[in-house]
N, C-alpha and C positions, 0 to 999 in steps of 0.2 A: 247180612250181605257179604259176599266173598269178593275180595279184590286181590288179583294176582298181578304183581308187577312184571314188566318185560325187561329182560336183560338188555343192557346197552353197552356200547363201546365207543371210544374216541381215540384220537392220536394225541400223544403228548404235545402240548403247545397249541392245541386247537383254540380258535377264537370264540367258540361257543360250545356249551354242553349240548348233547343230543336231547331231544324231547323225551321226558320221562313218561312213558305210557303204561297202561295197565288194562286188564280185562275184568270187568265187574259182572257178577252173576248173582241171582237170587232176588231180583226185584219182585214185588207183589203188588196187588191192587192196581194192576195195569200201569205201574210206574216204570220209568226208564232211567237211563243214566243222566237225564236232565236234572235229577234231584241231587246229583253230586256237585260239590264245590271244593275249592282249594286244589292243592297239587301235591304230588309226591316230592321228595327231597333227597339230596345227597350232599355229602361233605366235599365231594370233588369239585374243583373249580377250573374254569377256562382261563386262558391268557387274556388279560384286560389291558395290555399295553405297558404294564409294569413288570420289569424283569423278575422272573420267578413266581409270578402270580398264578400260573397254571399248576395244577397238581402233578406230582411225580407219577411216573408209570406205576401201575399197581391196580388193586381191586378195591372198590369203594361200595359200601352198601347203599341200596336205594330204600329209603324209609317211607312210612306212610305220610310223613310231613303234615300238611294242613288239610289233607283230604277228609271230607266229611259228607255224609249222606243225610244229614239232618237228624231230627230227634226220633224218627220212626225206624231207624236202622242202626244196628251195631256192626261195625266193619270187622270182618275176620280177614286180616291182611297177611298175604304171603309175599315176602320181599324178594328182591333179586339184586344183582350186582351191576355196577357200571365199571367196566374195565378200561383203564387208560393204557393204551398200547405204546410201546417205545416208537419214537420217530427214527427216521433214517438219516444218518450222517455220512457224507461222502468223503473218503480219504483219497486225494489225488496226488499222484507222484509228480515231481517237478519235471521241467523240460530244459535241462542245461545243455551246454555245448562245449566241445573241446576241439583242439587242433590235432589233425592226424599226426601220430608219432609222439604225443604227449607222454610224459613219464608217469602220470597219475590220472585217475578219473576225477571228474568234478564231483562235488558233494551231492549225494542223493537225499532228497527230503520229501515230505508230504505236507499238504495243507488240508484243512477241513472246511467243508461248506455244508449248509443245510441246518444251521442252528435255529432253534425255535424257542419260544417262551422268553425271549430276551437274553438267551444264553450267549456267552462268549467262550465257554469251555464246556466240556462234558463232565458232569458230576460223577464221581465214583469211577473214573476212568481206570481201566486195567489194561496194560499192554500198550503197544505202539505199532504203527505200520512198519513192515519189513520191506525194504526196497532193494532191488537187484537189477543188473543188466548183463547181457552177454558181451557187451562191448568191453574191450581190453585195452590197457595202456601199453606203451613200449616197456618191455621187461628187461631189455639188454640183449635179447635174442633177436636176430634179424627177422623182420616181418611179424613180430609178435603182436604189434598194435593192430587194432581193428581198422579195416578200410573205411574210407570216406562213405558216409551214408547215415541212416537213422536207425536207432536201436531202441526197443521198448525199455522203459523204466518200469519193471514189473512191481506192482504194489500188492502186498498181502496184508489182510487184516485178521489173519488166523489168530485165535486166542484173545482177541480184543473184546471188551465188554464195558458197559456203562450203565448207570442207573436208569437213564431215560433214552438212550440211543442204541440202535444197532448200526453196524458199519458196512459200507459198500465200497470196494476198491475201484479206482480208475487209474489206469496206467498213464505214465508220462512218456516223453520221448527224448532220448539223448541224441544229439546231432554231432557227428564227427565231420568237421570242416577240413577243406584242403589246406595243406601246409604251404607257405610261400617258399619259393626257391629263387635264388639269385644266379643269373647267368652272366659271366664276365669273360674277358679275354677274346672277344670277337673282333675280327678285323674285316674291313671292307677294302677291296682292291679293284683296280681296273674300272673305276667309275669316273667318267667324264661328265661334267655338268651338262645336262640336257633338259633341265626343267622338270624332271620327274624324280620320284623317290625310289625308283627301282635300282637295286645294286646286287652284286654277288657278295655273299657273306661267307667268310672262311671260318668254319667251325672247328678246324683241327686244333686250335689252341684254346677252345672254350673251357671254362671252369664253372663248376656248379657248387653252390653252397646253400645250406639251409636244410 
């Protein structure tokens, strides 16, 4: 009796193994697959709620396991592999803010989401996200600082790798807020009390700070 295992795949951290299936041929005497008992096996494991219980990304052989066709058949088994594919981890740029005219940019950083298999970090991590923005601080040159508005915090994961994860970047947003300005030296003249708040304001002596 010939039994050929089917190749299977799953994602790292999955809660269950895929069903291990096969194709049997060579029955005689009118018999069918009903004479088969037992199941194929693999050393790969699924996540069972305990951190690290799922197998690492990689290739695991599917063996004949306990599969049997009874005493009337010898099984000629052709194996296959179960492939555990890497899961996707997202690296997201932060979304800080700054005041218009600030002398420096706020710190740019990234956070990770999408951990599986009870992980809190990525095993075998190589590299780190690169973050940048076109927003600029005040450099000492007039109008060198970026205007009020929002600017992308561009996140790059180029060159990053890990034992069990691939990486997907998500940009953050840097917000440049308006700067406060103080106005002084204002005078009000020619106002006779009339029960209203309307008056003429003399701006000729106004001063601005900030």
